[in-house]
C-alpha positions as CSV (number, residue, x, y, z in Angstrom):
1,M,150.2,220.1,-45.4
2,A,150.8,217.8,-42.4
3,V,148.1,215.4,-41.5
4,D,147.5,214.5,-37.9
5,I,146.9,210.9,-37.6
6,S,146.5,209.2,-34.2
7,D,148.9,206.4,-33.3
8,A,146.0,204.0,-33.0
9,D,145.1,204.8,-36.6
10,K,148.6,204.3,-37.8
11,M,148.7,200.9,-36.0
12,A,145.3,199.9,-37.5
13,T,146.5,200.8,-41.0
14,A,149.7,198.8,-40.6
15,C,147.8,195.8,-39.3
16,E,145.4,196.0,-42.2
17,L,148.1,196.4,-44.8
18,T,149.8,193.3,-43.2
19,A,146.6,191.3,-43.3
20,Q,145.7,192.3,-46.9
21,S,149.3,191.5,-48.0
22,I,149.2,188.0,-46.5
23,S,145.7,187.4,-47.9
24,D,146.8,188.5,-51.5
25,C,149.8,186.1,-51.3
26,V,147.7,183.2,-50.1
27,K,145.1,183.9,-52.7
28,S,147.7,184.0,-55.5
29,L,148.6,180.3,-54.8
30,P,147.6,177.8,-57.5
31,A,145.2,176.2,-54.9
32,R,143.7,177.6,-51.7
33,P,145.2,175.9,-48.6
34,E,142.9,174.2,-46.2
35,Q,145.0,175.6,-43.4
36,V,147.2,178.7,-42.9
37,L,149.6,178.7,-39.9
38,I,150.8,182.0,-38.5
39,C,154.0,182.3,-36.5
40,G,156.3,185.1,-35.3
41,G,155.3,188.2,-33.4
42,G,152.3,188.7,-35.7
43,A,150.8,185.6,-34.2
44,L,150.5,187.3,-30.9
45,N,148.3,190.1,-32.5
46,Q,144.8,188.9,-32.0
47,H,143.4,191.7,-34.2
48,L,145.6,190.4,-37.1
49,I,144.6,186.9,-36.5
50,L,140.9,187.8,-36.6
51,R,141.5,189.8,-39.9
52,L,143.3,186.9,-41.4
53,K,140.5,184.5,-40.4
54,D,138.0,186.8,-42.1
55,L,140.1,187.4,-45.3
56,L,141.2,183.9,-45.8
57,H,137.9,182.1,-45.1
58,P,137.2,179.2,-45.7
59,S,140.9,178.3,-45.0
60,Q,141.5,177.5,-41.3
61,V,143.8,180.1,-39.8
62,Q,145.8,179.0,-36.7
63,T,149.0,179.9,-35.0
64,T,151.8,177.3,-34.9
65,T,151.2,177.2,-31.1
66,D,147.8,175.9,-31.8
67,V,149.3,172.9,-33.5
68,G,152.2,172.3,-31.0
69,L,155.1,174.6,-32.1
70,P,155.5,177.9,-30.1
71,V,155.2,180.9,-32.4
72,E,158.5,182.2,-31.0
73,A,160.4,178.9,-31.8
74,V,159.6,178.5,-35.5
75,E,162.9,180.1,-36.7
76,A,165.1,178.2,-34.3
77,V,163.4,174.9,-35.2
78,A,163.8,175.6,-38.9
79,F,167.7,176.1,-38.4
80,A,167.9,173.0,-36.3
81,I,166.4,171.1,-39.1
82,L,168.8,172.5,-41.6
83,A,171.7,171.8,-39.3
84,E,170.5,168.2,-38.8
85,R,170.4,167.7,-42.6
86,T,173.9,169.2,-43.0
87,L,175.3,166.8,-40.3
88,H,173.9,164.0,-42.3
89,G,175.1,165.3,-45.6
90,E,171.5,165.6,-46.9
91,V,170.2,168.3,-49.2
92,N,168.8,171.3,-47.4
93,T,168.8,173.8,-50.2
94,L,166.7,173.3,-53.3
95,S,167.7,174.7,-56.6
96,A,164.0,175.1,-57.6
97,V,163.7,177.6,-54.7
98,T,167.0,179.4,-54.8
99,G,167.8,179.3,-58.5
100,A,171.1,177.6,-58.0
101,L,172.5,175.2,-60.5
102,H,171.8,172.2,-58.2
103,D,170.5,171.0,-54.9
104,V,173.1,171.2,-52.1
105,S,173.7,170.5,-48.4
106,G,174.4,174.1,-47.4
107,G,176.0,175.2,-44.3
108,Q,178.9,174.2,-42.2
109,I,179.1,172.8,-38.7
110,C,182.1,174.2,-36.8
111,L,182.7,172.3,-33.6
112,G,184.6,173.8,-30.7
113,R,185.9,172.4,-27.5
114,N,182.4,171.2,-26.6
115,R,182.3,168.7,-29.5
116,R,182.5,165.7,-27.2
117,M,179.7,166.8,-25.2
118,C,177.6,167.4,-28.4
119,F,178.3,164.1,-30.0
120,S,178.8,161.6,-27.1
């Protein structure tokens, strides 16, 4: 038997599942954070943000834009930080996180014809 569910109900269900999943993960941490930063496309969903504020209270829920980093830029900034650490031969991959045998400086910088422009 097929159930006719409106698109609005499908979207509301998906949003609530997302909010509950995030809340469950945050609540499973050893200590409740004072602040939770939301980034990516979900940070543009005001209903999701309101649900997270409700579910995660008393933690302060904000978007990364609220603290100076555009929600659309978080991944690019993360990769820039990893690249910068690689350029300096610094560790950017932690064995405690990845399960690898030791910490490493992962990644490789492959310079093309524009290398002089990049490093002048």
